[in-house]
N, C-alpha and C positions, 0 to 999 in steps of 0.2 A: 447331419441325422448321421443315427447308427444305421449300417447295412448289415444284411448277412454274412458280409465279408469279415465286418467288424468286431463279430461278437468274440468274447475270451474275457480272461479275469484282468483285473488291474488291482495293482497295490499300491495305495497311494497313503500318507500321514497328515490327518488332518490336525492343524495347529489351531487353538484360539487364544488368541491376547489378550489382556486384562479389558482394553480396550474394546472389543467384540469382533477385531478384524478377523478374517481366516487367510491364512496363506498356504501354500504347498499340496492347494485342492484341485484335483483334476474330474472333471464330470465324466461319468461312462456312457451317458447317453443324453443327446440333446446338444443344445447348444452351448460351445464353450463359454458362452457369457454368462451361463447359469451356475457354473463353478463354484465362484466367491458364495452365492446365495446357498448352493445345496451343501457345498462345506461345511459352512457355518451352521446351517439346520443339522446334518448330519451329527456334527459336533454336539451341539447343545442337547439332541436329543439323546446320543449316547450319554453323555454326561450328567444330565440332570431329570430325564422322563422317566415314568415309570413302565413295567412291561407293559404289552398291551396298548397303551395310547398311540394314536394317531395324531403325527404334527404335519399339518400343511407347511408348504412351502410356496410361494410366488414371486418371479421375476417381472417386475411391470416392463421391463425395458423389453424384452421377449416376449412377454405374453405366456410365458410356460410356468406351469404349477405341479404339484404334488403331494404327495402324501408321504412319512415315513411313520413306517409302524415300527414300532420294539419289541423283540421278544427277550425271553428270561434271560437273567445274567450268568454266566458260570465261569468259572475260575481255572486257567489254564495254570497259573501256577498261584499259590498262597499271595495276596496283595495284587493280584492281577486280573483284573475282569475282565471278559469278553462279554459281547452281545449281539446277538444275529437282531437283524431288522430288513426290513424289504422295503422300498420305496419304487412309487410310479412317478411319470414323468408325463406329462398332456401337456401335447402342442397344438395349436390350431391347425386344422387340415392334415391330422394323422393320428392314427390309433393308439390307443396309450400303451407306452412301456413300463415294462417293470424289471427293476434291478433287485437282487438278493444279495446283501450283505452281512459281515461280521467286523466286527471292530475290535482291539482288545487296548485296551490303558497302558500305554507306556512311559506315563507321567502325568503330571498335576494336567489335567485339562488337555491331553496330548493324546493321542488315540491313533494305531495303525489299522488303517482299513483296508477291506479287500473285499471288490464286490464282482458277481457276474451278471451279465445281462441275460434276462429271462425270457422276458418276449421282447420282439424289437418292434420300435414303431414303424408304419408302414403309412404311405400318404393313403388318404380316403380314396376311395373309386380306384385301388389299384387291382389288379386282377389277383394280386398275392393276398387279398384279403376274403378270396373266396375258398371256403371249407376245402374244396378240393385241392386247392393249393397252399394251402395255410403249412403243411407239412416240411414242406420246403424252407421253411424260415427257422424251423426249429430242431433239424435233426443233419447230421453229418452226411453226407454221401456216401454209402458203403464202398468198400474197396471191393472191385471186380475181380473175379479169382480169375488166376493169370491161364493162358488157354495154352494148352499143350503145343509142345513145336511139332 
């Protein structure tokens, strides 16, 4: 589970072989057993799907699921497409989490992906789900000014 302390950005390379296996994939949020399924789904979405499409993914082993929603392609360099996307992670007993990502193609069916956690999954019934406490999950604490000596 991702906690407020583990928020951040992760860069990974998604590789897709002809056989359909994914390697070099790490999940940003959720169970690490979701990594191969999520990585394959992200790669397939970046490689083949149209912008605006919603691509579902499910891991029957963990019971986790989600959706990948693609944004329009841009070009960092000629012949180097990049695509933004967001994906959700739904886990039984937790609020949904959301991740934003950007993938750039670095070779045939090979994408480098950078993801940032936008919304953290919180256990259902947790006091952090109360609107009064929700800000604690999404904002960094402010630095306190130094007191004069």
